[in-house]
PDB file as gemmi writes it, atoms N, CA and C in Angstrom:
CRYST1    1.000    1.000    1.000  90.00  90.00  90.00 P 1                      
ATOM      1  N   UNK A   1     -62.595 -61.844   0.606  1.00  0.00           N  
ATOM      2  CA  UNK A   1     -61.614 -61.407  -0.622  1.00  0.00           C  
ATOM      3  C   UNK A   1     -60.615 -60.645  -0.804  1.00  0.00           C  
ATOM      4  N   UNK A   2     -60.256 -60.710  -1.001  1.00  0.00           N  
ATOM      5  CA  UNK A   2     -59.114 -59.633  -1.788  1.00  0.00           C  
ATOM      6  C   UNK A   2     -59.383 -59.495  -2.950  1.00  0.00           C  
ATOM      7  N   UNK A   3     -59.728 -58.357  -3.929  1.00  0.00           N  
ATOM      8  CA  UNK A   3     -59.460 -58.189  -5.093  1.00  0.00           C  
ATOM      9  C   UNK A   3     -58.339 -58.716  -6.244  1.00  0.00           C  
ATOM     10  N   UNK A   4     -58.867 -59.873  -6.612  1.00  0.00           N  
ATOM     11  CA  UNK A   4     -57.508 -59.963  -7.122  1.00  0.00           C  
ATOM     12  C   UNK A   4     -56.879 -59.455  -8.612  1.00  0.00           C  
ATOM     13  N   UNK A   5     -57.518 -58.848  -8.887  1.00  0.00           N  
ATOM     14  CA  UNK A   5     -57.442 -58.296 -10.272  1.00  0.00           C  
ATOM     15  C   UNK A   5     -56.122 -57.060  -9.576  1.00  0.00           C  
ATOM     16  N   UNK A   6     -56.722 -55.956  -8.267  1.00  0.00           N  
ATOM     17  CA  UNK A   6     -56.054 -55.161  -7.689  1.00  0.00           C  
ATOM     18  C   UNK A   6     -54.283 -56.031  -7.400  1.00  0.00           C  
ATOM     19  N   UNK A   7     -54.414 -56.723  -6.742  1.00  0.00           N  
ATOM     20  CA  UNK A   7     -53.646 -58.110  -6.492  1.00  0.00           C  
ATOM     21  C   UNK A   7     -52.245 -57.867  -7.509  1.00  0.00           C  
ATOM     22  N   UNK A   8     -53.120 -58.446  -8.879  1.00  0.00           N  
ATOM     23  CA  UNK A   8     -52.251 -58.851  -9.955  1.00  0.00           C  
ATOM     24  C   UNK A   8     -51.558 -57.581 -10.445  1.00  0.00           C  
ATOM     25  N   UNK A   9     -52.507 -56.218 -10.286  1.00  0.00           N  
ATOM     26  CA  UNK A   9     -51.939 -55.207 -10.749  1.00  0.00           C  
ATOM     27  C   UNK A   9     -50.632 -54.709 -10.299  1.00  0.00           C  
ATOM     28  N   UNK A  10     -50.720 -54.650  -8.542  1.00  0.00           N  
ATOM     29  CA  UNK A  10     -49.520 -54.372  -7.625  1.00  0.00           C  
ATOM     30  C   UNK A  10     -48.461 -55.136  -8.374  1.00  0.00           C  
ATOM     31  N   UNK A  11     -48.717 -56.707  -8.110  1.00  0.00           N  
ATOM     32  CA  UNK A  11     -47.339 -57.327  -8.607  1.00  0.00           C  
ATOM     33  C   UNK A  11     -47.004 -56.906  -9.768  1.00  0.00           C  
ATOM     34  N   UNK A  12     -47.800 -56.500 -11.143  1.00  0.00           N  
ATOM     35  CA  UNK A  12     -46.937 -55.978 -12.195  1.00  0.00           C  
ATOM     36  C   UNK A  12     -46.083 -54.752 -11.737  1.00  0.00           C  
ATOM     37  N   UNK A  13     -46.741 -54.021 -11.163  1.00  0.00           N  
ATOM     38  CA  UNK A  13     -45.982 -52.652 -11.369  1.00  0.00           C  
ATOM     39  C   UNK A  13     -44.782 -52.893 -10.232  1.00  0.00           C  
ATOM     40  N   UNK A  14     -44.598 -54.057  -9.327  1.00  0.00           N  
ATOM     41  CA  UNK A  14     -43.656 -54.183  -8.609  1.00  0.00           C  
ATOM     42  C   UNK A  14     -42.370 -54.775  -9.529  1.00  0.00           C  
ATOM     43  N   UNK A  15     -43.029 -55.715 -10.105  1.00  0.00           N  
ATOM     44  CA  UNK A  15     -42.031 -56.474 -11.283  1.00  0.00           C  
ATOM     45  C   UNK A  15     -41.079 -55.362 -12.180  1.00  0.00           C  
ATOM     46  N   UNK A  16     -42.420 -54.138 -12.751  1.00  0.00           N  
ATOM     47  CA  UNK A  16     -41.932 -53.302 -13.405  1.00  0.00           C  
ATOM     48  C   UNK A  16     -40.985 -52.505 -13.001  1.00  0.00           C  
ATOM     49  N   UNK A  17     -41.014 -52.246 -11.735  1.00  0.00           N  
ATOM     50  CA  UNK A  17     -40.340 -51.236 -10.802  1.00  0.00           C  
ATOM     51  C   UNK A  17     -38.755 -52.452 -10.594  1.00  0.00           C  
ATOM     52  N   UNK A  18     -39.029 -53.458 -10.604  1.00  0.00           N  
ATOM     53  CA  UNK A  18     -37.476 -53.856 -10.510  1.00  0.00           C  
ATOM     54  C   UNK A  18     -36.722 -54.396 -11.417  1.00  0.00           C  
ATOM     55  N   UNK A  19     -37.430 -54.021 -12.209  1.00  0.00           N  
ATOM     56  CA  UNK A  19     -36.791 -53.884 -13.995  1.00  0.00           C  
ATOM     57  C   UNK A  19     -35.700 -52.898 -14.685  1.00  0.00           C  
ATOM     58  N   UNK A  20     -35.718 -52.074 -13.540  1.00  0.00           N  
ATOM     59  CA  UNK A  20     -35.272 -50.699 -13.839  1.00  0.00           C  
ATOM     60  C   UNK A  20     -33.899 -51.010 -13.981  1.00  0.00           C  
ATOM     61  N   UNK A  21     -32.932 -49.924 -15.143  1.00  0.00           N  
ATOM     62  CA  UNK A  21     -31.654 -49.928 -15.359  1.00  0.00           C  
ATOM     63  C   UNK A  21     -31.148 -49.612 -14.100  1.00  0.00           C  
ATOM     64  N   UNK A  22     -30.061 -50.755 -14.105  1.00  0.00           N  
ATOM     65  CA  UNK A  22     -28.923 -49.570 -12.827  1.00  0.00           C  
ATOM     66  C   UNK A  22     -28.097 -48.795 -12.841  1.00  0.00           C  
ATOM     67  N   UNK A  23     -28.140 -48.190 -14.431  1.00  0.00           N  
ATOM     68  CA  UNK A  23     -27.408 -47.186 -14.995  1.00  0.00           C  
ATOM     69  C   UNK A  23     -27.282 -45.768 -13.999  1.00  0.00           C  
ATOM     70  N   UNK A  24     -28.387 -45.465 -12.988  1.00  0.00           N  
ATOM     71  CA  UNK A  24     -28.471 -44.729 -11.853  1.00  0.00           C  
ATOM     72  C   UNK A  24     -28.008 -44.611 -10.808  1.00  0.00           C  
ATOM     73  N   UNK A  25     -27.540 -45.953 -10.692  1.00  0.00           N  
ATOM     74  CA  UNK A  25     -27.173 -46.175  -8.651  1.00  0.00           C  
ATOM     75  C   UNK A  25     -26.125 -46.628  -9.747  1.00  0.00           C  
ATOM     76  N   UNK A  26     -25.219 -47.144 -10.196  1.00  0.00           N  
ATOM     77  CA  UNK A  26     -23.802 -46.787 -11.503  1.00  0.00           C  
ATOM     78  C   UNK A  26     -23.361 -45.102 -10.966  1.00  0.00           C  
ATOM     79  N   UNK A  27     -24.162 -44.371 -11.698  1.00  0.00           N  
ATOM     80  CA  UNK A  27     -23.951 -43.215 -11.516  1.00  0.00           C  
ATOM     81  C   UNK A  27     -23.658 -42.712 -10.714  1.00  0.00           C  
ATOM     82  N   UNK A  28     -24.362 -42.683  -9.473  1.00  0.00           N  
ATOM     83  CA  UNK A  28     -24.494 -42.180  -7.640  1.00  0.00           C  
ATOM     84  C   UNK A  28     -23.049 -42.505  -7.158  1.00  0.00           C  
ATOM     85  N   UNK A  29     -23.061 -43.777  -7.426  1.00  0.00           N  
ATOM     86  CA  UNK A  29     -21.559 -44.597  -6.788  1.00  0.00           C  
ATOM     87  C   UNK A  29     -20.308 -43.776  -7.511  1.00  0.00           C  
ATOM     88  N   UNK A  30     -20.084 -43.592  -8.957  1.00  0.00           N  
ATOM     89  CA  UNK A  30     -19.281 -42.848  -9.171  1.00  0.00           C  
ATOM     90  C   UNK A  30     -19.056 -41.337  -9.225  1.00  0.00           C  
ATOM     91  N   UNK A  31     -20.093 -40.839  -8.595  1.00  0.00           N  
ATOM     92  CA  UNK A  31     -20.477 -39.743  -7.978  1.00  0.00           C  
ATOM     93  C   UNK A  31     -19.635 -39.259  -6.422  1.00  0.00           C  
ATOM     94  N   UNK A  32     -20.207 -40.523  -5.779  1.00  0.00           N  
ATOM     95  CA  UNK A  32     -19.842 -40.125  -4.523  1.00  0.00           C  
ATOM     96  C   UNK A  32     -18.266 -40.518  -4.722  1.00  0.00           C  
ATOM     97  N   UNK A  33     -17.915 -41.829  -5.226  1.00  0.00           N  
ATOM     98  CA  UNK A  33     -16.243 -41.957  -5.608  1.00  0.00           C  
ATOM     99  C   UNK A  33     -15.812 -40.500  -6.157  1.00  0.00           C  
ATOM    100  N   UNK A  34     -16.401 -40.025  -6.883  1.00  0.00           N  
ATOM    101  CA  UNK A  34     -15.488 -38.670  -7.290  1.00  0.00           C  
ATOM    102  C   UNK A  34     -15.346 -37.683  -6.001  1.00  0.00           C  
ATOM    103  N   UNK A  35     -16.193 -37.357  -4.897  1.00  0.00           N  
ATOM    104  CA  UNK A  35     -16.062 -36.486  -4.374  1.00  0.00           C  
ATOM    105  C   UNK A  35     -15.296 -37.183  -2.856  1.00  0.00           C  
ATOM    106  N   UNK A  36     -15.246 -38.380  -2.960  1.00  0.00           N  
ATOM    107  CA  UNK A  36     -13.972 -38.963  -2.153  1.00  0.00           C  
ATOM    108  C   UNK A  36     -13.068 -38.520  -2.450  1.00  0.00           C  
ATOM    109  N   UNK A  37     -12.641 -38.030  -3.686  1.00  0.00           N  
ATOM    110  CA  UNK A  37     -10.991 -38.423  -3.743  1.00  0.00           C  
ATOM    111  C   UNK A  37     -11.353 -36.759  -3.738  1.00  0.00           C  
ATOM    112  N   UNK A  38     -11.992 -36.445  -4.479  1.00  0.00           N  
ATOM    113  CA  UNK A  38     -11.210 -34.220  -4.496  1.00  0.00           C  
ATOM    114  C   UNK A  38     -11.712 -33.942  -2.920  1.00  0.00           C  
ATOM    115  N   UNK A  39     -12.563 -34.877  -2.047  1.00  0.00           N  
ATOM    116  CA  UNK A  39     -12.370 -33.837  -0.592  1.00  0.00           C  
ATOM    117  C   UNK A  39     -11.446 -35.130  -0.040  1.00  0.00           C  
ATOM    118  N   UNK A  40     -11.328 -36.028  -0.144  1.00  0.00           N  
ATOM    119  CA  UNK A  40     -10.922 -36.232   1.327  1.00  0.00           C  
ATOM    120  C   UNK A  40      -8.938 -37.073   0.568  1.00  0.00           C  
ATOM    121  N   UNK A  41      -8.911 -37.840  -0.415  1.00  0.00           N  
ATOM    122  CA  UNK A  41      -7.392 -38.212  -1.030  1.00  0.00           C  
ATOM    123  C   UNK A  41      -6.602 -36.977  -1.407  1.00  0.00           C  
ATOM    124  N   UNK A  42      -6.886 -35.975  -2.493  1.00  0.00           N  
ATOM    125  CA  UNK A  42      -6.037 -35.101  -2.690  1.00  0.00           C  
ATOM    126  C   UNK A  42      -5.057 -34.226  -1.770  1.00  0.00           C  
ATOM    127  N   UNK A  43      -6.302 -33.710  -0.597  1.00  0.00           N  
ATOM    128  CA  UNK A  43      -5.544 -32.699   0.527  1.00  0.00           C  
ATOM    129  C   UNK A  43      -4.677 -33.760   1.150  1.00  0.00           C  
ATOM    130  N   UNK A  44      -4.905 -34.803   1.140  1.00  0.00           N  
ATOM    131  CA  UNK A  44      -4.049 -35.721   1.951  1.00  0.00           C  
ATOM    132  C   UNK A  44      -2.469 -35.959   1.477  1.00  0.00           C  
ATOM    133  N   UNK A  45      -2.999 -36.431   0.092  1.00  0.00           N  
ATOM    134  CA  UNK A  45      -2.079 -36.064  -0.613  1.00  0.00           C  
ATOM    135  C   UNK A  45      -1.433 -34.923  -0.423  1.00  0.00           C  
ATOM    136  N   UNK A  46      -1.324 -33.866  -0.787  1.00  0.00           N  
ATOM    137  CA  UNK A  46      -0.747 -32.578  -0.346  1.00  0.00           C  
ATOM    138  C   UNK A  46       0.266 -32.656   0.226  1.00  0.00           C  
ATOM    139  N   UNK A  47      -0.734 -32.944   1.591  1.00  0.00           N  
ATOM    140  CA  UNK A  47       0.145 -32.754   2.938  1.00  0.00           C  
ATOM    141  C   UNK A  47       1.147 -33.517   3.341  1.00  0.00           C  
ATOM    142  N   UNK A  48       1.150 -35.174   2.330  1.00  0.00           N  
ATOM    143  CA  UNK A  48       2.537 -36.186   2.704  1.00  0.00           C  
ATOM    144  C   UNK A  48       2.927 -35.289   1.716  1.00  0.00           C  
ATOM    145  N   UNK A  49       3.070 -34.603   0.755  1.00  0.00           N  
ATOM    146  CA  UNK A  49       4.255 -34.302   0.117  1.00  0.00           C  
ATOM    147  C   UNK A  49       4.934 -33.229   0.480  1.00  0.00           C  
ATOM    148  N   UNK A  50       4.082 -31.852   1.521  1.00  0.00           N  
ATOM    149  CA  UNK A  50       4.800 -31.076   1.722  1.00  0.00           C  
ATOM    150  C   UNK A  50       5.441 -31.582   3.045  1.00  0.00           C  
ATOM    151  N   UNK A  51       5.072 -32.739   4.007  1.00  0.00           N  
ATOM    152  CA  UNK A  51       5.884 -33.294   4.574  1.00  0.00           C  
ATOM    153  C   UNK A  51       7.109 -34.053   4.527  1.00  0.00           C  
ATOM    154  N   UNK A  52       6.624 -34.680   3.584  1.00  0.00           N  
ATOM    155  CA  UNK A  52       8.039 -35.675   2.717  1.00  0.00           C  
ATOM    156  C   UNK A  52       9.123 -34.368   2.442  1.00  0.00           C  
ATOM    157  N   UNK A  53       8.781 -33.208   1.568  1.00  0.00           N  
ATOM    158  CA  UNK A  53       9.924 -32.369   1.180  1.00  0.00           C  
ATOM    159  C   UNK A  53      10.692 -31.204   2.774  1.00  0.00           C  
ATOM    160  N   UNK A  54       9.434 -31.214   3.744  1.00  0.00           N  
ATOM    161  CA  UNK A  54      10.331 -30.790   4.875  1.00  0.00           C  
ATOM    162  C   UNK A  54      11.427 -31.678   5.928  1.00  0.00           C  
ATOM    163  N   UNK A  55      10.375 -33.076   5.383  1.00  0.00           N  
ATOM    164  CA  UNK A  55      11.574 -34.228   5.851  1.00  0.00           C  
ATOM    165  C   UNK A  55      13.061 -34.240   5.179  1.00  0.00           C  
ATOM    166  N   UNK A  56      12.692 -34.350   4.162  1.00  0.00           N  
ATOM    167  CA  UNK A  56      14.081 -34.448   3.190  1.00  0.00           C  
ATOM    168  C   UNK A  56      14.791 -33.181   3.535  1.00  0.00           C  
ATOM    169  N   UNK A  57      14.193 -31.850   3.416  1.00  0.00           N  
ATOM    170  CA  UNK A  57      14.685 -30.684   3.963  1.00  0.00           C  
ATOM    171  C   UNK A  57      15.761 -30.324   4.927  1.00  0.00           C  
ATOM    172  N   UNK A  58      15.729 -31.177   5.959  1.00  0.00           N  
ATOM    173  CA  UNK A  58      16.440 -31.158   7.183  1.00  0.00           C  
ATOM    174  C   UNK A  58      18.011 -31.129   6.829  1.00  0.00           C  
ATOM    175  N   UNK A  59      18.554 -30.074   7.647  1.00  0.00           N  
ATOM    176  CA  UNK A  59      19.739 -29.778   7.747  1.00  0.00           C  
ATOM    177  C   UNK A  59      20.196 -29.258   8.795  1.00  0.00           C  
ATOM    178  N   UNK A  60      21.328 -29.631   9.153  1.00  0.00           N  
ATOM    179  CA  UNK A  60      22.336 -28.861  10.069  1.00  0.00           C  
ATOM    180  C   UNK A  60      21.707 -27.804  10.923  1.00  0.00           C  
ATOM    181  N   UNK A  61      21.439 -27.219  12.120  1.00  0.00           N  
ATOM    182  CA  UNK A  61      21.426 -26.295  13.011  1.00  0.00           C  
ATOM    183  C   UNK A  61      19.593 -26.039  12.865  1.00  0.00           C  
ATOM    184  N   UNK A  62      18.948 -26.552  12.048  1.00  0.00           N  
ATOM    185  CA  UNK A  62      17.538 -26.447  11.749  1.00  0.00           C  
ATOM    186  C   UNK A  62      16.841 -26.476  13.303  1.00  0.00           C  
ATOM    187  N   UNK A  63      16.059 -25.748  13.745  1.00  0.00           N  
ATOM    188  CA  UNK A  63      15.551 -26.189  15.070  1.00  0.00           C  
ATOM    189  C   UNK A  63      14.013 -26.789  14.633  1.00  0.00           C  
ATOM    190  N   UNK A  64      13.800 -28.134  15.369  1.00  0.00           N  
ATOM    191  CA  UNK A  64      13.115 -28.647  15.424  1.00  0.00           C  
ATOM    192  C   UNK A  64      11.665 -29.229  16.693  1.00  0.00           C  
ATOM    193  N   UNK A  65      10.649 -29.296  16.121  1.00  0.00           N  
ATOM    194  CA  UNK A  65       9.939 -30.285  16.908  1.00  0.00           C  
ATOM    195  C   UNK A  65       9.840 -31.637  17.024  1.00  0.00           C  
ATOM    196  N   UNK A  66      10.247 -32.465  17.491  1.00  0.00           N  
ATOM    197  CA  UNK A  66       9.169 -33.810  17.673  1.00  0.00           C  
ATOM    198  C   UNK A  66       8.322 -34.099  18.336  1.00  0.00           C  
ATOM    199  N   UNK A  67       7.674 -35.268  17.351  1.00  0.00           N  
ATOM    200  CA  UNK A  67       6.505 -35.660  18.059  1.00  0.00           C  
ATOM    201  C   UNK A  67       6.185 -35.949  19.362  1.00  0.00           C  
ATOM    202  N   UNK A  68       7.061 -35.907  20.175  1.00  0.00           N  
ATOM    203  CA  UNK A  68       7.303 -36.508  21.803  1.00  0.00           C  
ATOM    204  C   UNK A  68       7.374 -35.025  22.148  1.00  0.00           C  
ATOM    205  N   UNK A  69       7.161 -34.172  21.720  1.00  0.00           N  
ATOM    206  CA  UNK A  69       7.221 -32.373  22.384  1.00  0.00           C  
ATOM    207  C   UNK A  69       8.730 -32.020  22.343  1.00  0.00           C  
ATOM    208  N   UNK A  70       9.321 -32.981  22.414  1.00  0.00           N  
ATOM    209  CA  UNK A  70      10.851 -32.385  22.306  1.00  0.00           C  
ATOM    210  C   UNK A  70      11.454 -31.479  21.633  1.00  0.00           C  
ATOM    211  N   UNK A  71      11.804 -30.258  21.870  1.00  0.00           N  
ATOM    212  CA  UNK A  71      12.370 -29.354  20.795  1.00  0.00           C  
ATOM    213  C   UNK A  71      13.994 -29.619  20.920  1.00  0.00           C  
ATOM    214  N   UNK A  72      14.262 -29.147  19.166  1.00  0.00           N  
ATOM    215  CA  UNK A  72      16.259 -29.534  19.479  1.00  0.00           C  
ATOM    216  C   UNK A  72      16.293 -29.057  18.347  1.00  0.00           C  
ATOM    217  N   UNK A  73      18.204 -28.563  18.396  1.00  0.00           N  
ATOM    218  CA  UNK A  73      18.336 -28.566  16.970  1.00  0.00           C  
ATOM    219  C   UNK A  73      19.546 -29.456  16.303  1.00  0.00           C  
ATOM    220  N   UNK A  74      19.008 -29.780  15.345  1.00  0.00           N  
ATOM    221  CA  UNK A  74      19.462 -30.909  13.978  1.00  0.00           C  
ATOM    222  C   UNK A  74      20.980 -30.236  14.289  1.00  0.00           C  
ATOM    223  N   UNK A  75      22.002 -31.761  14.749  1.00  0.00           N  
ATOM    224  CA  UNK A  75      23.309 -31.790  14.860  1.00  0.00           C  
ATOM    225  C   UNK A  75      23.905 -32.307  13.667  1.00  0.00           C  
ATOM    226  N   UNK A  76      23.318 -33.440  13.232  1.00  0.00           N  
ATOM    227  CA  UNK A  76      23.324 -34.659  11.722  1.00  0.00           C  
ATOM    228  C   UNK A  76      22.209 -34.681  11.225  1.00  0.00           C  
ATOM    229  N   UNK A  77      22.070 -34.503   9.986  1.00  0.00           N  
ATOM    230  CA  UNK A  77      21.462 -35.165   8.901  1.00  0.00           C  
ATOM    231  C   UNK A  77      21.690 -35.279   7.570  1.00  0.00           C  
ATOM    232  N   UNK A  78      21.605 -36.411   7.202  1.00  0.00           N  
ATOM    233  CA  UNK A  78      22.022 -36.840   5.709  1.00  0.00           C  
ATOM    234  C   UNK A  78      20.659 -37.067   5.146  1.00  0.00           C  
ATOM    235  N   UNK A  79      20.453 -36.911   4.265  1.00  0.00           N  
ATOM    236  CA  UNK A  79      19.287 -37.039   2.953  1.00  0.00           C  
ATOM    237  C   UNK A  79      18.741 -38.409   2.961  1.00  0.00           C  
ATOM    238  N   UNK A  80      19.995 -39.069   3.508  1.00  0.00           N  
ATOM    239  CA  UNK A  80      19.490 -40.667   2.653  1.00  0.00           C  
ATOM    240  C   UNK A  80      19.617 -41.544   4.025  1.00  0.00           C  
ATOM    241  N   UNK A  81      19.598 -40.740   4.755  1.00  0.00           N  
ATOM    242  CA  UNK A  81      19.417 -41.248   6.418  1.00  0.00           C  
ATOM    243  C   UNK A  81      18.172 -42.014   7.211  1.00  0.00           C  
ATOM    244  N   UNK A  82      17.747 -42.805   7.756  1.00  0.00           N  
ATOM    245  CA  UNK A  82      16.835 -43.134   8.774  1.00  0.00           C  
ATOM    246  C   UNK A  82      16.545 -41.931   9.787  1.00  0.00           C  
ATOM    247  N   UNK A  83      17.912 -41.879  10.169  1.00  0.00           N  
ATOM    248  CA  UNK A  83      17.604 -40.949  11.391  1.00  0.00           C  
ATOM    249  C   UNK A  83      18.150 -40.006  11.832  1.00  0.00           C  
ATOM    250  N   UNK A  84      18.287 -38.898  12.791  1.00  0.00           N  
ATOM    251  CA  UNK A  84      18.803 -37.834  12.572  1.00  0.00           C  
ATOM    252  C   UNK A  84      19.235 -37.518  14.164  1.00  0.00           C  
ATOM    253  N   UNK A  85      20.436 -36.656  13.995  1.00  0.00           N  
ATOM    254  CA  UNK A  85      21.053 -36.675  15.753  1.00  0.00           C  
ATOM    255  C   UNK A  85      20.610 -35.059  16.208  1.00  0.00           C  
ATOM    256  N   UNK A  86      19.804 -35.140  17.057  1.00  0.00           N  
ATOM    257  CA  UNK A  86      19.351 -33.688  17.539  1.00  0.00           C  
ATOM    258  C   UNK A  86      19.852 -33.593  18.841  1.00  0.00           C  
ATOM    259  N   UNK A  87      20.723 -32.123  19.114  1.00  0.00           N  
ATOM    260  CA  UNK A  87      20.916 -31.696  20.398  1.00  0.00           C  
ATOM    261  C   UNK A  87      19.846 -31.364  20.829  1.00  0.00           C  
ATOM    262  N   UNK A  88      19.579 -31.451  22.069  1.00  0.00           N  
ATOM    263  CA  UNK A  88      18.155 -31.384  23.436  1.00  0.00           C  
ATOM    264  C   UNK A  88      18.279 -30.514  24.088  1.00  0.00           C  
ATOM    265  N   UNK A  89      19.609 -30.507  24.336  1.00  0.00           N  
ATOM    266  CA  UNK A  89      20.160 -29.349  25.656  1.00  0.00           C  
ATOM    267  C   UNK A  89      21.340 -28.851  25.341  1.00  0.00           C  
ATOM    268  N   UNK A  90      21.050 -27.387  25.896  1.00  0.00           N  
ATOM    269  CA  UNK A  90      22.847 -26.763  25.485  1.00  0.00           C  
ATOM    270  C   UNK A  90      23.717 -26.507  26.266  1.00  0.00           C  
ATOM    271  N   UNK A  91      23.190 -26.668  27.697  1.00  0.00           N  
ATOM    272  CA  UNK A  91      24.324 -26.731  28.292  1.00  0.00           C  
ATOM    273  C   UNK A  91      24.871 -28.107  28.465  1.00  0.00           C  
ATOM    274  N   UNK A  92      24.198 -28.856  28.399  1.00  0.00           N  
ATOM    275  CA  UNK A  92      25.466 -30.243  28.725  1.00  0.00           C  
ATOM    276  C   UNK A  92      25.648 -31.375  27.322  1.00  0.00           C  
ATOM    277  N   UNK A  93      24.764 -30.485  26.227  1.00  0.00           N  
ATOM    278  CA  UNK A  93      25.303 -31.527  24.686  1.00  0.00           C  
ATOM    279  C   UNK A  93      24.414 -32.432  24.642  1.00  0.00           C  
ATOM    280  N   UNK A  94      23.465 -32.351  24.894  1.00  0.00           N  
ATOM    281  CA  UNK A  94      22.857 -33.703  25.144  1.00  0.00           C  
ATOM    282  C   UNK A  94      22.307 -34.089  23.274  1.00  0.00           C  
ATOM    283  N   UNK A  95      22.436 -35.001  22.920  1.00  0.00           N  
ATOM    284  CA  UNK A  95      21.981 -35.212  21.930  1.00  0.00           C  
ATOM    285  C   UNK A  95      21.069 -36.779  21.734  1.00  0.00           C  
ATOM    286  N   UNK A  96      20.233 -36.651  21.161  1.00  0.00           N  
ATOM    287  CA  UNK A  96      19.324 -38.180  20.647  1.00  0.00           C  
ATOM    288  C   UNK A  96      19.154 -38.431  19.337  1.00  0.00           C  
ATOM    289  N   UNK A  97      19.653 -39.827  19.053  1.00  0.00           N  
ATOM    290  CA  UNK A  97      19.198 -39.962  17.712  1.00  0.00           C  
ATOM    291  C   UNK A  97      17.662 -40.740  17.718  1.00  0.00           C  
ATOM    292  N   UNK A  98      17.360 -39.839  16.482  1.00  0.00           N  
ATOM    293  CA  UNK A  98      15.983 -39.975  16.620  1.00  0.00           C  
ATOM    294  C   UNK A  98      15.429 -40.299  14.980  1.00  0.00           C  
ATOM    295  N   UNK A  99      14.211 -41.102  14.663  1.00  0.00           N  
ATOM    296  CA  UNK A  99      13.906 -41.233  13.612  1.00  0.00           C  
ATOM    297  C   UNK A  99      13.343 -40.162  12.918  1.00  0.00           C  
ATOM    298  N   UNK A 100      13.963 -39.703  11.621  1.00  0.00           N  
ATOM    299  CA  UNK A 100      13.399 -38.598  10.918  1.00  0.00           C  
ATOM    300  C   UNK A 100      12.190 -37.945  10.840  1.00  0.00           C  
ATOM    301  N   UNK A 101      10.971 -39.641  10.836  1.00  0.00           N  
ATOM    302  CA  UNK A 101      10.005 -39.473  10.751  1.00  0.00           C  
ATOM    303  C   UNK A 101       9.437 -38.865  11.754  1.00  0.00           C  
ATOM    304  N   UNK A 102      10.402 -38.940  13.341  1.00  0.00           N  
ATOM    305  CA  UNK A 102       9.821 -37.916  14.439  1.00  0.00           C  
ATOM    306  C   UNK A 102       9.561 -36.387  14.246  1.00  0.00           C  
ATOM    307  N   UNK A 103      10.063 -35.938  13.916  1.00  0.00           N  
ATOM    308  CA  UNK A 103      10.262 -34.552  13.180  1.00  0.00           C  
ATOM    309  C   UNK A 103       8.539 -34.274  12.695  1.00  0.00           C  
ATOM    310  N   UNK A 104       8.158 -33.124  13.683  1.00  0.00           N  
ATOM    311  CA  UNK A 104       6.752 -32.859  13.868  1.00  0.00           C  
ATOM    312  C   UNK A 104       6.803 -31.491  12.104  1.00  0.00           C  
ATOM    313  N   UNK A 105       7.635 -30.054  13.286  1.00  0.00           N  
ATOM    314  CA  UNK A 105       7.696 -29.255  12.207  1.00  0.00           C  
ATOM    315  C   UNK A 105       8.925 -28.758  12.400  1.00  0.00           C  
ATOM    316  N   UNK A 106       9.476 -28.223  11.273  1.00  0.00           N  
ATOM    317  CA  UNK A 106      11.322 -26.820  11.692  1.00  0.00           C  
ATOM    318  C   UNK A 106      10.367 -26.012  12.386  1.00  0.00           C  
ATOM    319  N   UNK A 107      11.027 -25.083  13.813  1.00  0.00           N  
ATOM    320  CA  UNK A 107      10.575 -24.002  13.933  1.00  0.00           C  
ATOM    321  C   UNK A 107      11.180 -23.183  13.535  1.00  0.00           C  
ATOM    322  N   UNK A 108      10.165 -22.175  13.223  1.00  0.00           N  
ATOM    323  CA  UNK A 108      10.768 -20.491  12.907  1.00  0.00           C  
ATOM    324  C   UNK A 108      11.011 -19.856  14.151  1.00  0.00           C  
ATOM    325  N   UNK A 109      11.634 -19.002  14.219  1.00  0.00           N  
ATOM    326  CA  UNK A 109      12.642 -17.997  15.252  1.00  0.00           C  
ATOM    327  C   UNK A 109      11.575 -17.328  15.314  1.00  0.00           C  
ATOM    328  N   UNK A 110      11.180 -16.843  13.879  1.00  0.00           N  
ATOM    329  CA  UNK A 110      10.226 -15.565  13.754  1.00  0.00           C  
ATOM    330  C   UNK A 110       8.587 -15.053  13.566  1.00  0.00           C  
ATOM    331  N   UNK A 111       8.799 -16.957  13.643  1.00  0.00           N  
ATOM    332  CA  UNK A 111       6.692 -17.123  12.899  1.00  0.00           C  
ATOM    333  C   UNK A 111       6.457 -17.227  15.272  1.00  0.00           C  
ATOM    334  N   UNK A 112       7.362 -18.061  15.284  1.00  0.00           N  
ATOM    335  CA  UNK A 112       6.738 -17.977  16.807  1.00  0.00           C  
ATOM    336  C   UNK A 112       7.236 -16.803  17.792  1.00  0.00           C  
ATOM    337  N   UNK A 113       7.653 -15.855  17.562  1.00  0.00           N  
ATOM    338  CA  UNK A 113       8.323 -15.290  18.690  1.00  0.00           C  
ATOM    339  C   UNK A 113       7.057 -14.331  18.547  1.00  0.00           C  
TER     340      UNK A 113                                                      
END                                                                             
């Protein structure tokens, strides 16, 4: 038969450990939340601001790359419009009306050369 005093002592130690303050756990959750904000949220927000500035600054004759991989030249873009008109073929003058948000980037000829 096991020693009764040993069992009582183990139960008392276990009860003492479960009555600890939850403060360290809350601090750890706070640190993890702070790290999440610094590592994930802030860079994503910065990238969204850059993208919004690029889309808002589109103007006629900008060369753009669309999310479909099509390159073209902006023919019509008003700052309050959801859609822009992009010329995709120089020889025939083929134009596409696309969502402004489908523009991935403005192509800079000096950078790409």
